[in-house]
N, C-alpha and C positions, 0 to 999 in steps of 0.2 A: 417682337415678343419671341419669335423663333430664335433670334440671335441670343437673347437673354437666357433662354432655356439651354442652349448649347454651351454657353459660358458656365452656367451653373453646373451642368453635367461634368465639364472638365474639372471644375474646382472640387466637386465631390470626389472624383476619381483621384485627384492629387492628394486630397485629405486622407483618403483611405490608404494610399501608398505610404504616406507619412506615418500614420498610425501603425501600419504593419512593420515599418522600419524601426519604430520605437518600441515595439513589443518585446524585443530581445530574442524572439524565436528565430531559428535558422531560416535563411532565405529559400532553401529548397522546399519542395512540395511537402505539405504537412502529413500526407498519407504515404507511408513507406510502401514500397512495392510488396506484392504478395510474398508471404513467408513460405509459400509452397514451392520448394525447390526441386528440380530434377534430381533424383537420387543418383549420385555419381558412383561409378564402380570403385570399390575400395582398393586402395593401393597399400601394400605392406610397407611399414616404416620401421625405423630403428626403435628397439625396445618392445616391439610387438612379440607376443608368443604365438607361434604357429604350430599346428599339428600336421605332420606329413604322414600319410597312410599309404602303404604299398600293399595292394590286395594280394593275399596268399603269401606274403613275405613279412611276417610280423617282426622279424629281427631287424628290418629296415625302418620300422615305424619310429617316428621321432616326435618329441615335443621340444621345440627349440625357441630360444629368445634370439631375435635378430641383433647381432653385435653392433657396436657403435660404428664400425666400418661398413655396415650394411650387408654383411655376409652371414651365412649360416654354414655349419659343417655337417655333411651327410656321409654316411657309410658308403664306401666304394667310390664316391665322387669327390670327396674333399670339400673345399670351400665353394659355395654357390652364392651369387649375388641375389639377394631377396628384396632389398630396399627399392621402392618405386615400381614394383611389379604387382599385378593383380594376382590373387591366389591361383586362378586357373592358368595364368601364364607361367607361374613358377611350377605348377604341377606338370605342365607340358614339358618344360625344360628338364625337370628332374626325370620324367618318364623317358625322354629322349636319351639322356645320359645313361640311365639304368638299362636301356635296351641293349647295351654292349655286354651286359652281364646276365640279364634276365630276359626270357622270351616274352614279348608283348606285355610289359609291365603296365599295370593300371594304378595311377597315382592320383591321390586327392590331397589338396592342401586347404586347411581351414584356419582362420585367425581366431584363436581362443581368448586372447587378451589384447585388444587394440590400444595399447598404451600410447602409441605415437600420436593418436588423435585426441588424447585426453584434454589437452589445453586448447586445441583449436575448436573443440566442440563445447565450449563453456560459455556461460553468460556472466556478465560482470555489471555491478552497480556501484558507483562511487559518489563521493561528495557528501551532501548533507542528509545522510540516512543514519539510522541508529547504529547499524553494523554493516559497513561496506562488505560486499560479498563477491566471490567467484564461485559459481555453482555449476554443476553438470547440467547440460541442456537436456530437457525432456520435451518431446513433441507436444504441442498444445499449450505450453506455458505462455502467459501473457505478461504485459507490463505490471499489472497489479500483483500477479503472483510473485514476481521478482522483488517488488517493493515490500511486500509483506514478509518475504523471507529475510529481507534486510532490516526488519523491525520497524518499518515505516519511516517517514521523514522526521527531521528534527524541527525544533521551534525556529531555527534559523534558516530553514530551507525556503528558497524561492520556488515553491512547488509548481508555480504556473510557468516557469521557464526551464523545466527539465528537458533534457535532450536525449533522444535515441540515436545512437551512432550505429550504422549498419553498412557492411561491405556490399557494394553494388557494382557489378562489372569490374571487379578488381580494385576499387577505391572506396574509402569510407565516405558516406554521406550522412547528413544530420537532419533529424526530423523532430519538430517541437512536440512536447508532451505537457499536458495540464494535469499534474498529479493531484492538485488541489480539487479539481472538478471530479476526478475519479474517486478520491478518498472521502470527500465530504459531501458531494452532491450526487454521487452515483451516476455521474455522466461518463459513460464508457466510450466516448467518441475517440479518444486517443489511447484506449486500452488495447493496443495492437497485439497481435500474436507474434511472439518472438521467434527468432531463428538462431541457430548456432553461431556464436561469434558476436552477437549483439552486445553493445555496451550502453548503459544508461548513466548519465551524469546529472546530478542534482546540484545546481549552484547555490551559493549563499545569498541571502537577501542583501540588497545594496541601498544605502541611505538615499543616494541621489535619484533612485527610482521611486522613492517614497514607499519602500517595502518594509521599513522598520517601524 
């Protein structure tokens, strides 16, 4: 009897694996890692507008767009490399250079228009939705929010096989979403909180899966 139970348990496990393989969902874990990310120090990029303020020297104050070559032009200093530097790093460098002309300059740098990060910090939804979208990321946005912004799924959507693509440790990983359960049943199990750069793809129904 014990041997029979062991065989039955193995068969059940194998059957479960087969069902999972046929489901069409990605093989990676269904729950994506937390979208709470450590806030990285901002690095200035090409196209950013930065404000350089030199205390008590208003003639040196500048509002500058970082050029395609990554440089900005400053009075007394000429060209200064800004691309890839944190604002405080650039402020220190400008202050050091200006110290040849001004006694103990106090310099601050602020990014007023972070254009270089506009596309990196977007969310995208493609496939069988009414209106595929690329939208600006806002903290707290969920899968449902993005689907609604896209006008919902089409009649041809395999909404139970939607996929969330997320960059984890430098590479994209995929996580299954059940948009049908979210939209029609109120089941929020896969209504994950999104993070900047996430992509949702909604595939088309397939006849061989019995989806039409």
